[in-house]
C-alpha positions in Angstrom: 0.0 0.0 0.0 1.5 3.3 -1.1 1.8 6.1 1.4 0.3 9.4 0.4 2.7 12.3 -0.1 1.9 15.3 2.1 4.1 18.2 1.1 5.3 21.5 2.5 6.7 24.0 0.0 9.1 26.6 1.5 10.2 29.5 -0.7 13.5 30.9 0.5 13.8 34.5 -0.5 14.4 38.0 0.9 12.2 39.5 -1.8 9.4 37.1 -2.6 5.9 37.3 -1.0 2.7 35.4 -1.7 1.8 37.7 -4.6 5.0 37.3 -6.6 6.1 33.7 -5.7 5.9 32.3 -9.2 8.3 29.4 -8.4 6.1 28.5 -5.4 3.0 28.5 -7.5 4.8 26.3 -10.1 5.9 23.8 -7.5 2.5 23.7 -5.8 0.9 22.9 -9.2 3.5 20.2 -10.0 3.0 18.6 -6.6 -0.8 18.6 -6.9 -0.7 17.3 -10.4 1.6 14.5 -9.1 -1.1 13.6 -6.6 0.5 15.0 -3.5 -1.5 16.9 -0.8 -0.1 20.4 -0.3 -0.1 20.6 3.5 1.7 23.9 3.9 3.2 26.7 1.8 5.5 29.2 3.4 8.0 31.9 2.6 11.1 32.4 4.7 14.0 34.9 4.4 17.5 33.8 3.3 18.7 34.0 6.9 20.3 30.6 7.7 18.8 30.5 11.2 15.3 31.2 9.9 15.6 28.5 7.2 16.9 26.0 9.8 14.1 26.9 12.3 11.4 26.4 9.6 12.9 23.1 8.5 13.0 21.9 12.1 9.4 23.0 12.7 8.1 21.3 9.6 10.1 18.1 10.4 8.1 17.8 13.6 4.7 17.9 12.0 2.9 14.5 11.6 0.9 15.7 8.6 4.0 16.2 6.4 6.4 13.7 4.9 8.0 15.8 2.1 9.6 19.2 2.5 10.6 21.0 -0.7 12.6 24.2 -0.5 12.8 26.6 -3.5 15.8 29.0 -3.8 18.9 29.9 -1.9 21.0 27.1 -3.5 23.4 29.2 -5.6 26.8 30.8 -5.0 25.4 34.2 -3.7 26.3 35.4 -0.2 22.7 35.0 0.9 22.3 31.5 -0.6 22.1 29.5 2.7 19.6 26.8 2.0 22.1 23.9 1.6 23.8 24.8 4.9 20.5 25.1 6.7 19.4 21.8 5.3 22.6 20.0 6.2 22.3 21.2 9.7 18.9 19.5 10.2 19.1 16.3 8.1 20.2 13.0 9.7 21.0 11.2 6.5 22.0 12.7 3.2 20.4 11.5 -0.1 23.1 12.6 -2.6 21.6 10.8 -5.6 18.7 13.2 -5.9 20.7 16.4 -6.3 23.3 14.6 -8.4 20.6 13.5 -10.8 19.0 16.9 -10.9 22.4 18.6 -11.8 23.3 15.8 -14.3 20.0 15.7 -16.1 19.4 19.5 -16.3 23.0 20.6 -17.2 22.6 19.8 -20.9 19.8 22.3 -21.3 20.8 24.7 -18.6 24.6 24.7 -18.0 24.2 27.0 -15.0 22.6 24.1 -13.2 26.2 23.0 -12.4 26.3 25.9 -10.0 23.5 24.5 -7.9 24.5 23.5 -4.4 21.2 21.7 -3.7 21.1 19.2 -0.9 18.6 16.4 -0.2 18.2 14.3 2.9 16.1 12.6 5.5 15.2 13.8 9.0 13.1 11.3 10.9 10.4 10.2 8.4 10.6 13.3 6.3 12.4 13.8 2.9 13.8 17.3 2.5 14.6 18.4 -1.1 16.3 21.7 -2.2 15.2 23.0 -5.6 16.5 26.1 -7.4 14.6 29.4 -7.3 13.5 29.9 -10.9 10.3 28.5 -12.2 12.2 26.8 -15.0 14.6 25.3 -12.6 11.8 24.1 -10.3 10.1 22.4 -13.2 13.2 20.8 -14.7 14.4 19.5 -11.4 11.1 18.2 -10.2 10.7 16.3 -13.4 14.0 14.6 -12.8 13.0 13.4 -9.3 9.3 12.8 -9.9 9.7 9.1 -10.9 11.4 8.2 -7.6 9.5 10.5 -5.1 6.7 8.1 -4.3 9.1 5.2 -3.7 11.4 7.3 -1.6 8.6 8.4 0.7 7.3 4.9 1.0 10.7 3.7 2.1 11.2 6.5 4.5 7.8 5.9 6.0 8.6 2.2 6.5 6.5 0.8 3.8 8.9 -1.9 2.5 6.4 -3.5 0.2 7.5 -2.8 -3.4 
């Protein structure tokens, strides 16, 4: 029996708000189209302590098993999402960001500059995506085929 995916979308940005969060809208649509329940949608500043606190809070919620961040994964001085994510995950899932970078770099060479991190905290999968709507779409399409299986495994459903 497959576990349902209950997702939280966290846009990391000092300048975005609900009215101009196109990347958040894009990801929310992709998740709903995928069949996930959108349990939460938030915007947090690029401050590492705020990102970390938000990830910890969402990790404690029983109604969420997938946390997807958007933005803050580049080389800029305020790009703190990977460091915040590393500080809260218990186990890294390096294959996901490796696949996203590999599969998107032919069409978007700048994807090689992504420092995205993915990992597990408790029974939650945390995934970092880039901040642009195009990057969100391209990267989500790469991991889409394995998301359900990953969540099932994390939630302890070992029936394949």
